[in-house]
Backbone atoms as SQL, in Angstrom:
CREATE TABLE atoms (id INTEGER PRIMARY KEY, chain TEXT, resi INTEGER, resn TEXT, atom TEXT, x REAL, y REAL, z REAL);
INSERT INTO atoms VALUES
  (1, 'A', 1, 'UNK', 'N', 26.347, 26.135, -51.849),
  (2, 'A', 1, 'UNK', 'CA', 25.732, 25.114, -51.035),
  (3, 'A', 1, 'UNK', 'C', 26.523, 24.996, -49.738),
  (4, 'A', 2, 'UNK', 'N', 25.848, 25.156, -48.630),
  (5, 'A', 2, 'UNK', 'CA', 26.519, 25.104, -47.341),
  (6, 'A', 2, 'UNK', 'C', 26.583, 23.667, -46.856),
  (7, 'A', 3, 'UNK', 'N', 27.710, 23.314, -46.343),
  (8, 'A', 3, 'UNK', 'CA', 27.865, 21.964, -45.796),
  (9, 'A', 3, 'UNK', 'C', 27.761, 22.041, -44.286),
  (10, 'A', 4, 'UNK', 'N', 27.163, 21.025, -43.751),
  (11, 'A', 4, 'UNK', 'CA', 26.997, 20.974, -42.305),
  (12, 'A', 4, 'UNK', 'C', 28.240, 20.370, -41.685),
  (13, 'A', 5, 'UNK', 'N', 28.898, 21.124, -40.865),
  (14, 'A', 5, 'UNK', 'CA', 30.083, 20.646, -40.181),
  (15, 'A', 5, 'UNK', 'C', 29.687, 19.895, -38.917),
  (16, 'A', 6, 'UNK', 'N', 30.656, 19.387, -38.223),
  (17, 'A', 6, 'UNK', 'CA', 30.346, 18.678, -36.983),
  (18, 'A', 6, 'UNK', 'C', 29.774, 19.641, -35.948),
  (19, 'A', 7, 'UNK', 'N', 28.782, 19.188, -35.259),
  (20, 'A', 7, 'UNK', 'CA', 28.115, 20.025, -34.263),
  (21, 'A', 7, 'UNK', 'C', 28.675, 19.667, -32.891),
  (22, 'A', 8, 'UNK', 'N', 29.656, 20.408, -32.461),
  (23, 'A', 8, 'UNK', 'CA', 30.282, 20.153, -31.170),
  (24, 'A', 8, 'UNK', 'C', 29.695, 21.021, -30.061),
  (25, 'A', 9, 'UNK', 'N', 28.747, 21.889, -30.409),
  (26, 'A', 9, 'UNK', 'CA', 28.193, 22.783, -29.402),
  (27, 'A', 9, 'UNK', 'C', 27.455, 22.015, -28.310),
  (28, 'A', 10, 'UNK', 'N', 26.534, 21.171, -28.731),
  (29, 'A', 10, 'UNK', 'CA', 25.728, 20.424, -27.772),
  (30, 'A', 10, 'UNK', 'C', 25.784, 18.959, -28.161),
  (31, 'A', 11, 'UNK', 'N', 26.416, 18.183, -27.330),
  (32, 'A', 11, 'UNK', 'CA', 26.455, 16.748, -27.568),
  (33, 'A', 11, 'UNK', 'C', 25.876, 16.054, -26.348),
  (34, 'A', 12, 'UNK', 'N', 24.815, 15.329, -26.578),
  (35, 'A', 12, 'UNK', 'CA', 24.225, 14.558, -25.497),
  (36, 'A', 12, 'UNK', 'C', 24.189, 13.113, -25.924),
  (37, 'A', 13, 'UNK', 'N', 24.520, 12.287, -25.020),
  (38, 'A', 13, 'UNK', 'CA', 24.420, 10.860, -25.313),
  (39, 'A', 13, 'UNK', 'C', 23.022, 10.394, -24.995),
  (40, 'A', 14, 'UNK', 'N', 22.718, 9.215, -25.433),
  (41, 'A', 14, 'UNK', 'CA', 21.374, 8.692, -25.181),
  (42, 'A', 14, 'UNK', 'C', 21.144, 8.455, -23.703),
  (43, 'A', 15, 'UNK', 'N', 22.212, 8.241, -22.941),
  (44, 'A', 15, 'UNK', 'CA', 22.047, 8.017, -21.509),
  (45, 'A', 15, 'UNK', 'C', 21.721, 9.312, -20.783),
  (46, 'A', 16, 'UNK', 'N', 22.252, 10.443, -21.251),
  (47, 'A', 16, 'UNK', 'CA', 21.964, 11.714, -20.600),
  (48, 'A', 16, 'UNK', 'C', 20.554, 12.186, -20.889),
  (49, 'A', 17, 'UNK', 'N', 20.015, 11.856, -22.039),
  (50, 'A', 17, 'UNK', 'CA', 18.695, 12.331, -22.423),
  (51, 'A', 17, 'UNK', 'C', 17.584, 11.557, -21.735),
  (52, 'A', 18, 'UNK', 'N', 17.847, 10.351, -21.301),
  (53, 'A', 18, 'UNK', 'CA', 16.808, 9.532, -20.673),
  (54, 'A', 18, 'UNK', 'C', 16.613, 9.931, -19.218),
  (55, 'A', 19, 'UNK', 'N', 15.364, 9.918, -18.753),
  (56, 'A', 19, 'UNK', 'CA', 15.137, 10.202, -17.332),
  (57, 'A', 19, 'UNK', 'C', 15.577, 9.007, -16.487),
  (58, 'A', 20, 'UNK', 'N', 15.804, 9.279, -15.239),
  (59, 'A', 20, 'UNK', 'CA', 16.216, 8.216, -14.325),
  (60, 'A', 20, 'UNK', 'C', 15.072, 7.223, -14.155),
  (61, 'A', 21, 'UNK', 'N', 15.370, 5.934, -14.092),
  (62, 'A', 21, 'UNK', 'CA', 14.302, 4.950, -13.931),
  (63, 'A', 21, 'UNK', 'C', 13.658, 5.074, -12.554),
  (64, 'A', 22, 'UNK', 'N', 12.374, 4.869, -12.513),
  (65, 'A', 22, 'UNK', 'CA', 11.648, 4.939, -11.254),
  (66, 'A', 22, 'UNK', 'C', 11.464, 3.547, -10.694),
  (67, 'A', 23, 'UNK', 'N', 11.146, 3.479, -9.435),
  (68, 'A', 23, 'UNK', 'CA', 10.967, 2.180, -8.797),
  (69, 'A', 23, 'UNK', 'C', 9.514, 1.703, -8.837),
  (70, 'A', 24, 'UNK', 'N', 8.641, 2.505, -9.426),
  (71, 'A', 24, 'UNK', 'CA', 7.232, 2.091, -9.514),
  (72, 'A', 24, 'UNK', 'C', 7.074, 1.001, -10.551),
  (73, 'A', 25, 'UNK', 'N', 6.146, 0.064, -10.321),
  (74, 'A', 25, 'UNK', 'CA', 5.913, -0.968, -11.329),
  (75, 'A', 25, 'UNK', 'C', 5.281, -0.386, -12.588),
  (76, 'A', 26, 'UNK', 'N', 5.397, -1.108, -13.680),
  (77, 'A', 26, 'UNK', 'CA', 4.890, -0.664, -14.970),
  (78, 'A', 26, 'UNK', 'C', 3.378, -0.488, -14.917),
  (79, 'A', 27, 'UNK', 'N', 2.885, 0.642, -15.418),
  (80, 'A', 27, 'UNK', 'CA', 1.465, 0.988, -15.511),
  (81, 'A', 27, 'UNK', 'C', 0.778, 1.105, -14.156),
  (82, 'A', 28, 'UNK', 'N', 1.495, 1.478, -13.122),
  (83, 'A', 28, 'UNK', 'CA', 0.819, 1.709, -11.851),
  (84, 'A', 28, 'UNK', 'C', 0.421, 3.175, -11.788),
  (85, 'A', 29, 'UNK', 'N', -0.650, 3.452, -11.106),
  (86, 'A', 29, 'UNK', 'CA', -1.110, 4.832, -11.023),
  (87, 'A', 29, 'UNK', 'C', -0.356, 5.563, -9.924),
  (88, 'A', 30, 'UNK', 'N', -0.384, 6.868, -9.977),
  (89, 'A', 30, 'UNK', 'CA', 0.299, 7.668, -8.964),
  (90, 'A', 30, 'UNK', 'C', -0.405, 7.543, -7.620),
  (91, 'A', 31, 'UNK', 'N', -1.711, 7.406, -7.630),
  (92, 'A', 31, 'UNK', 'CA', -2.482, 7.229, -6.411),
  (93, 'A', 31, 'UNK', 'C', -2.849, 5.758, -6.311),
  (94, 'A', 32, 'UNK', 'N', -2.369, 5.103, -5.272),
  (95, 'A', 32, 'UNK', 'CA', -2.652, 3.682, -5.164),
  (96, 'A', 32, 'UNK', 'C', -3.297, 3.389, -3.819),
  (97, 'A', 33, 'UNK', 'N', -4.474, 3.855, -3.647),
  (98, 'A', 33, 'UNK', 'CA', -5.219, 3.630, -2.422),
  (99, 'A', 33, 'UNK', 'C', -6.699, 3.528, -2.746),
  (100, 'A', 34, 'UNK', 'N', -7.538, 3.695, -1.745),
  (101, 'A', 34, 'UNK', 'CA', -8.980, 3.644, -1.995),
  (102, 'A', 34, 'UNK', 'C', -9.467, 4.733, -2.944),
  (103, 'A', 35, 'UNK', 'N', -8.707, 5.836, -3.078),
  (104, 'A', 35, 'UNK', 'CA', -9.092, 6.897, -4.007),
  (105, 'A', 35, 'UNK', 'C', -9.076, 6.395, -5.445),
  (106, 'A', 36, 'UNK', 'N', -8.275, 5.392, -5.702),
  (107, 'A', 36, 'UNK', 'CA', -8.148, 4.841, -7.041),
  (108, 'A', 36, 'UNK', 'C', -9.359, 3.984, -7.422),
  (109, 'A', 37, 'UNK', 'N', -10.237, 3.691, -6.467),
  (110, 'A', 37, 'UNK', 'CA', -11.393, 2.838, -6.726),
  (111, 'A', 37, 'UNK', 'C', -12.664, 3.613, -7.059),
  (112, 'A', 38, 'UNK', 'N', -12.685, 4.886, -6.798),
  (113, 'A', 38, 'UNK', 'CA', -13.927, 5.658, -6.916),
  (114, 'A', 38, 'UNK', 'C', -14.443, 5.659, -8.348),
  (115, 'A', 39, 'UNK', 'N', -13.618, 6.041, -9.304),
  (116, 'A', 39, 'UNK', 'CA', -14.068, 6.137, -10.691),
  (117, 'A', 39, 'UNK', 'C', -14.489, 4.778, -11.263),
  (118, 'A', 40, 'UNK', 'N', -13.700, 3.708, -11.120),
  (119, 'A', 40, 'UNK', 'CA', -14.146, 2.419, -11.673),
  (120, 'A', 40, 'UNK', 'C', -15.438, 1.901, -11.039),
  (121, 'A', 41, 'UNK', 'N', -15.615, 2.147, -9.756),
  (122, 'A', 41, 'UNK', 'CA', -16.860, 1.703, -9.107),
  (123, 'A', 41, 'UNK', 'C', -18.049, 2.474, -9.664),
  (124, 'A', 42, 'UNK', 'N', -17.902, 3.779, -9.840),
  (125, 'A', 42, 'UNK', 'CA', -19.002, 4.575, -10.387),
  (126, 'A', 42, 'UNK', 'C', -19.344, 4.155, -11.817),
  (127, 'A', 43, 'UNK', 'N', -18.331, 3.885, -12.631),
  (128, 'A', 43, 'UNK', 'CA', -18.584, 3.473, -14.013),
  (129, 'A', 43, 'UNK', 'C', -19.251, 2.103, -14.042),
  (130, 'A', 44, 'UNK', 'N', -18.798, 1.174, -13.185),
  (131, 'A', 44, 'UNK', 'CA', -19.418, -0.151, -13.141),
  (132, 'A', 44, 'UNK', 'C', -20.884, -0.052, -12.722),
  (133, 'A', 45, 'UNK', 'N', -21.160, 0.760, -11.722),
  (134, 'A', 45, 'UNK', 'CA', -22.555, 0.927, -11.295),
  (135, 'A', 45, 'UNK', 'C', -23.408, 1.573, -12.383),
  (136, 'A', 46, 'UNK', 'N', -22.841, 2.530, -13.100),
  (137, 'A', 46, 'UNK', 'CA', -23.581, 3.162, -14.198),
  (138, 'A', 46, 'UNK', 'C', -23.874, 2.149, -15.300),
  (139, 'A', 47, 'UNK', 'N', -22.907, 1.283, -15.587),
  (140, 'A', 47, 'UNK', 'CA', -23.139, 0.264, -16.624),
  (141, 'A', 47, 'UNK', 'C', -24.223, -0.722, -16.187),
  (142, 'A', 48, 'UNK', 'N', -24.189, -1.135, -14.926),
  (143, 'A', 48, 'UNK', 'CA', -25.245, -2.040, -14.453),
  (144, 'A', 48, 'UNK', 'C', -26.612, -1.347, -14.479),
  (145, 'A', 49, 'UNK', 'N', -26.627, -0.030, -14.199),
  (146, 'A', 49, 'UNK', 'CA', -27.873, 0.718, -14.309),
  (147, 'A', 49, 'UNK', 'C', -28.377, 0.770, -15.741),
  (148, 'A', 50, 'UNK', 'N', -27.463, 0.887, -16.702),
  (149, 'A', 50, 'UNK', 'CA', -27.879, 0.878, -18.110),
  (150, 'A', 50, 'UNK', 'C', -28.441, -0.482, -18.510),
  (151, 'A', 51, 'UNK', 'N', -27.881, -1.552, -17.952),
  (152, 'A', 51, 'UNK', 'CA', -28.419, -2.891, -18.232),
  (153, 'A', 51, 'UNK', 'C', -29.865, -2.970, -17.762),
  (154, 'A', 52, 'UNK', 'N', -30.105, -2.521, -16.537),
  (155, 'A', 52, 'UNK', 'CA', -31.471, -2.532, -16.013),
  (156, 'A', 52, 'UNK', 'C', -32.406, -1.649, -16.815),
  (157, 'A', 53, 'UNK', 'N', -31.913, -0.502, -17.233),
  (158, 'A', 53, 'UNK', 'CA', -32.734, 0.402, -18.019),
  (159, 'A', 53, 'UNK', 'C', -33.122, -0.234, -19.353),
  (160, 'A', 54, 'UNK', 'N', -32.128, -0.789, -20.052),
  (161, 'A', 54, 'UNK', 'CA', -32.424, -1.366, -21.360),
  (162, 'A', 54, 'UNK', 'C', -33.280, -2.627, -21.254),
  (163, 'A', 55, 'UNK', 'N', -33.126, -3.395, -20.202),
  (164, 'A', 55, 'UNK', 'CA', -33.941, -4.607, -20.058),
  (165, 'A', 55, 'UNK', 'C', -35.377, -4.301, -19.648),
  (166, 'A', 56, 'UNK', 'N', -35.547, -3.353, -18.734),
  (167, 'A', 56, 'UNK', 'CA', -36.855, -3.171, -18.119),
  (168, 'A', 56, 'UNK', 'C', -37.634, -1.957, -18.613),
  (169, 'A', 57, 'UNK', 'N', -36.972, -0.891, -18.962),
  (170, 'A', 57, 'UNK', 'CA', -37.674, 0.364, -19.206),
  (171, 'A', 57, 'UNK', 'C', -37.723, 0.802, -20.658),
  (172, 'A', 58, 'UNK', 'N', -36.995, 0.156, -21.540),
  (173, 'A', 58, 'UNK', 'CA', -36.946, 0.582, -22.928),
  (174, 'A', 58, 'UNK', 'C', -37.861, -0.283, -23.779),
  (175, 'A', 59, 'UNK', 'N', -38.567, 0.341, -24.716),
  (176, 'A', 59, 'UNK', 'CA', -39.432, -0.409, -25.632),
  (177, 'A', 59, 'UNK', 'C', -38.836, -0.463, -27.038),
  (178, 'A', 60, 'UNK', 'N', -37.541, -0.169, -27.134),
  (179, 'A', 60, 'UNK', 'CA', -36.860, -0.206, -28.417),
  (180, 'A', 60, 'UNK', 'C', -36.797, -1.643, -28.929),
  (181, 'A', 61, 'UNK', 'N', -36.755, -1.797, -30.260),
  (182, 'A', 61, 'UNK', 'CA', -36.706, -3.138, -30.838),
  (183, 'A', 61, 'UNK', 'C', -35.403, -3.856, -30.501),
  (184, 'A', 62, 'UNK', 'N', -34.331, -3.122, -30.325),
  (185, 'A', 62, 'UNK', 'CA', -33.026, -3.712, -30.042),
  (186, 'A', 62, 'UNK', 'C', -32.638, -3.606, -28.573),
  (187, 'A', 63, 'UNK', 'N', -33.605, -3.576, -27.673),
  (188, 'A', 63, 'UNK', 'CA', -33.280, -3.362, -26.270),
  (189, 'A', 63, 'UNK', 'C', -32.453, -4.509, -25.692),
  (190, 'A', 64, 'UNK', 'N', -32.627, -5.720, -26.180),
  (191, 'A', 64, 'UNK', 'CA', -31.822, -6.831, -25.685),
  (192, 'A', 64, 'UNK', 'C', -30.371, -6.719, -26.158),
  (193, 'A', 65, 'UNK', 'N', -30.181, -6.262, -27.378),
  (194, 'A', 65, 'UNK', 'CA', -28.829, -6.045, -27.886),
  (195, 'A', 65, 'UNK', 'C', -28.117, -4.966, -27.081),
  (196, 'A', 66, 'UNK', 'N', -28.796, -3.856, -26.839),
  (197, 'A', 66, 'UNK', 'CA', -28.197, -2.772, -26.068),
  (198, 'A', 66, 'UNK', 'C', -27.921, -3.222, -24.632),
  (199, 'A', 67, 'UNK', 'N', -28.836, -3.979, -24.044),
  (200, 'A', 67, 'UNK', 'CA', -28.627, -4.483, -22.684),
  (201, 'A', 67, 'UNK', 'C', -27.440, -5.447, -22.648),
  (202, 'A', 68, 'UNK', 'N', -27.283, -6.248, -23.686),
  (203, 'A', 68, 'UNK', 'CA', -26.142, -7.162, -23.748),
  (204, 'A', 68, 'UNK', 'C', -24.815, -6.421, -23.856),
  (205, 'A', 69, 'UNK', 'N', -24.781, -5.377, -24.674),
  (206, 'A', 69, 'UNK', 'CA', -23.545, -4.591, -24.791),
  (207, 'A', 69, 'UNK', 'C', -23.235, -3.869, -23.485),
  (208, 'A', 70, 'UNK', 'N', -24.256, -3.317, -22.851),
  (209, 'A', 70, 'UNK', 'CA', -24.041, -2.657, -21.559),
  (210, 'A', 70, 'UNK', 'C', -23.628, -3.679, -20.508),
  (211, 'A', 71, 'UNK', 'N', -24.161, -4.885, -20.597),
  (212, 'A', 71, 'UNK', 'CA', -23.771, -5.943, -19.669),
  (213, 'A', 71, 'UNK', 'C', -22.314, -6.335, -19.832),
  (214, 'A', 72, 'UNK', 'N', -21.843, -6.378, -21.070),
  (215, 'A', 72, 'UNK', 'CA', -20.427, -6.693, -21.295),
  (216, 'A', 72, 'UNK', 'C', -19.534, -5.592, -20.715),
  (217, 'A', 73, 'UNK', 'N', -19.928, -4.348, -20.914),
  (218, 'A', 73, 'UNK', 'CA', -19.154, -3.251, -20.319),
  (219, 'A', 73, 'UNK', 'C', -19.185, -3.336, -18.796),
  (220, 'A', 74, 'UNK', 'N', -20.347, -3.657, -18.239),
  (221, 'A', 74, 'UNK', 'CA', -20.469, -3.752, -16.786),
  (222, 'A', 74, 'UNK', 'C', -19.604, -4.884, -16.241),
  (223, 'A', 75, 'UNK', 'N', -19.567, -6.012, -16.941),
  (224, 'A', 75, 'UNK', 'CA', -18.721, -7.119, -16.499),
  (225, 'A', 75, 'UNK', 'C', -17.244, -6.745, -16.540),
  (226, 'A', 76, 'UNK', 'N', -16.824, -6.059, -17.589),
  (227, 'A', 76, 'UNK', 'CA', -15.424, -5.653, -17.690),
  (228, 'A', 76, 'UNK', 'C', -15.041, -4.673, -16.583),
  (229, 'A', 77, 'UNK', 'N', -15.898, -3.685, -16.337),
  (230, 'A', 77, 'UNK', 'CA', -15.590, -2.726, -15.279),
  (231, 'A', 77, 'UNK', 'C', -15.660, -3.381, -13.903),
  (232, 'A', 78, 'UNK', 'N', -16.593, -4.315, -13.706),
  (233, 'A', 78, 'UNK', 'CA', -16.665, -5.019, -12.426),
  (234, 'A', 78, 'UNK', 'C', -15.422, -5.875, -12.205),
  (235, 'A', 79, 'UNK', 'N', -14.939, -6.497, -13.271),
  (236, 'A', 79, 'UNK', 'CA', -13.711, -7.275, -13.184),
  (237, 'A', 79, 'UNK', 'C', -12.537, -6.363, -12.828),
  (238, 'A', 80, 'UNK', 'N', -12.470, -5.189, -13.435),
  (239, 'A', 80, 'UNK', 'CA', -11.410, -4.231, -13.130),
  (240, 'A', 80, 'UNK', 'C', -11.465, -3.788, -11.668),
  (241, 'A', 81, 'UNK', 'N', -12.667, -3.543, -11.158),
  (242, 'A', 81, 'UNK', 'CA', -12.822, -3.150, -9.756),
  (243, 'A', 81, 'UNK', 'C', -12.354, -4.285, -8.845),
  (244, 'A', 82, 'UNK', 'N', -12.726, -5.513, -9.170),
  (245, 'A', 82, 'UNK', 'CA', -12.307, -6.654, -8.359),
  (246, 'A', 82, 'UNK', 'C', -10.800, -6.807, -8.321),
  (247, 'A', 83, 'UNK', 'N', -10.152, -6.633, -9.455),
  (248, 'A', 83, 'UNK', 'CA', -8.691, -6.728, -9.510),
  (249, 'A', 83, 'UNK', 'C', -8.058, -5.627, -8.665),
  (250, 'A', 84, 'UNK', 'N', -8.584, -4.413, -8.760),
  (251, 'A', 84, 'UNK', 'CA', -8.019, -3.300, -7.989),
  (252, 'A', 84, 'UNK', 'C', -8.204, -3.509, -6.493),
  (253, 'A', 85, 'UNK', 'N', -9.364, -4.020, -6.083),
  (254, 'A', 85, 'UNK', 'CA', -9.592, -4.291, -4.659),
  (255, 'A', 85, 'UNK', 'C', -8.652, -5.379, -4.172),
  (256, 'A', 86, 'UNK', 'N', -8.458, -6.416, -4.978),
  (257, 'A', 86, 'UNK', 'CA', -7.558, -7.501, -4.586),
  (258, 'A', 86, 'UNK', 'C', -6.121, -6.988, -4.434),
  (259, 'A', 87, 'UNK', 'N', -5.670, -6.146, -5.370),
  (260, 'A', 87, 'UNK', 'CA', -4.325, -5.583, -5.268),
  (261, 'A', 87, 'UNK', 'C', -4.185, -4.707, -4.027),
  (262, 'A', 88, 'UNK', 'N', -5.214, -3.913, -3.736),
  (263, 'A', 88, 'UNK', 'CA', -5.172, -3.041, -2.567),
  (264, 'A', 88, 'UNK', 'C', -5.095, -3.870, -1.293),
  (265, 'A', 89, 'UNK', 'N', -5.881, -4.926, -1.200),
  (266, 'A', 89, 'UNK', 'CA', -5.855, -5.777, -0.006),
  (267, 'A', 89, 'UNK', 'C', -4.528, -6.507, 0.126),
  (268, 'A', 90, 'UNK', 'N', -3.961, -6.972, -0.964),
  (269, 'A', 90, 'UNK', 'CA', -2.657, -7.639, -0.906),
  (270, 'A', 90, 'UNK', 'C', -1.577, -6.669, -0.468),
  (271, 'A', 91, 'UNK', 'N', -1.629, -5.442, -0.943),
  (272, 'A', 91, 'UNK', 'CA', -0.635, -4.441, -0.560),
  (273, 'A', 91, 'UNK', 'C', -0.751, -4.112, 0.914),
  (274, 'A', 92, 'UNK', 'N', -1.975, -4.040, 1.422),
  (275, 'A', 92, 'UNK', 'CA', -2.157, -3.735, 2.842),
  (276, 'A', 92, 'UNK', 'C', -1.712, -4.892, 3.724),
  (277, 'A', 93, 'UNK', 'N', -1.920, -6.138, 3.266),
  (278, 'A', 93, 'UNK', 'CA', -1.469, -7.296, 4.044),
  (279, 'A', 93, 'UNK', 'C', 0.048, -7.393, 4.062),
  (280, 'A', 94, 'UNK', 'N', 0.702, -6.996, 2.974),
  (281, 'A', 94, 'UNK', 'CA', 2.150, -7.149, 2.888),
  (282, 'A', 94, 'UNK', 'C', 2.903, -6.088, 3.680),
  (283, 'A', 95, 'UNK', 'N', 2.303, -4.927, 3.897),
  (284, 'A', 95, 'UNK', 'CA', 3.001, -3.889, 4.664),
  (285, 'A', 95, 'UNK', 'C', 2.758, -4.128, 6.151),
  (286, 'A', 96, 'UNK', 'N', 3.777, -3.911, 6.982),
  (287, 'A', 96, 'UNK', 'CA', 3.636, -4.225, 8.405),
  (288, 'A', 96, 'UNK', 'C', 2.642, -3.346, 9.142),
  (289, 'A', 97, 'UNK', 'N', 2.597, -2.041, 8.820),
  (290, 'A', 97, 'UNK', 'CA', 1.681, -1.156, 9.547),
  (291, 'A', 97, 'UNK', 'C', 0.713, -0.435, 8.641),
  (292, 'A', 98, 'UNK', 'N', 0.435, -0.952, 7.468),
  (293, 'A', 98, 'UNK', 'CA', -0.528, -0.311, 6.579),
  (294, 'A', 98, 'UNK', 'C', 0.130, 0.656, 5.620),
  (295, 'A', 99, 'UNK', 'N', -0.658, 1.295, 4.818),
  (296, 'A', 99, 'UNK', 'CA', -0.182, 2.161, 3.743),
  (297, 'A', 99, 'UNK', 'C', 0.414, 3.455, 4.277),
  (298, 'A', 100, 'UNK', 'N', -0.081, 3.960, 5.382),
  (299, 'A', 100, 'UNK', 'CA', 0.378, 5.250, 5.893),
  (300, 'A', 100, 'UNK', 'C', 1.863, 5.215, 6.227),
  (301, 'A', 101, 'UNK', 'N', 2.345, 4.083, 6.731),
  (302, 'A', 101, 'UNK', 'CA', 3.755, 3.962, 7.065),
  (303, 'A', 101, 'UNK', 'C', 4.620, 4.058, 5.815),
  (304, 'A', 102, 'UNK', 'N', 4.151, 3.544, 4.688),
  (305, 'A', 102, 'UNK', 'CA', 4.917, 3.598, 3.460),
  (306, 'A', 102, 'UNK', 'C', 4.938, 5.005, 2.869),
  (307, 'A', 103, 'UNK', 'N', 3.868, 5.744, 3.038),
  (308, 'A', 103, 'UNK', 'CA', 3.786, 7.082, 2.458),
  (309, 'A', 103, 'UNK', 'C', 4.677, 8.064, 3.200),
  (310, 'A', 104, 'UNK', 'N', 4.659, 8.022, 4.522),
  (311, 'A', 104, 'UNK', 'CA', 5.336, 9.021, 5.325),
  (312, 'A', 104, 'UNK', 'C', 6.682, 8.538, 5.854),
  (313, 'A', 105, 'UNK', 'N', 7.267, 7.537, 5.262),
  (314, 'A', 105, 'UNK', 'CA', 8.547, 7.031, 5.730),
  (315, 'A', 105, 'UNK', 'C', 9.636, 8.056, 5.417),
  (316, 'A', 106, 'UNK', 'N', 10.478, 8.316, 6.417),
  (317, 'A', 106, 'UNK', 'CA', 11.576, 9.255, 6.260),
  (318, 'A', 106, 'UNK', 'C', 12.791, 8.479, 5.782),
  (319, 'A', 107, 'UNK', 'N', 13.447, 8.921, 4.696),
  (320, 'A', 107, 'UNK', 'CA', 14.641, 8.203, 4.224),
  (321, 'A', 107, 'UNK', 'C', 15.762, 8.305, 5.243),
  (322, 'A', 108, 'UNK', 'N', 16.504, 7.239, 5.366),
  (323, 'A', 108, 'UNK', 'CA', 17.597, 7.203, 6.357),
  (324, 'A', 108, 'UNK', 'C', 18.892, 7.639, 5.757);
């Protein structure tokens, strides 16, 4: 039976294994501009279109149930879009010359 001796070949502490902390806030996306709004806006519009479809064009027995579920999804995505627009506007108001100055700033 072989016994495991001390492994001195590679010793890493928990501090060496961790990546350096970033200055980005928790759960922020890598792209934080108007490009970040395209997908949520399209999904919200698609959900509102499904609400209209289920309310007006479907003859299914459960069309009101389906329209209600699509409406809940549309409200959630619309709320998400509103929050993202508000954050984008607040970020633009807080920077002195807009977002471009923050992106292309040369470190001193």
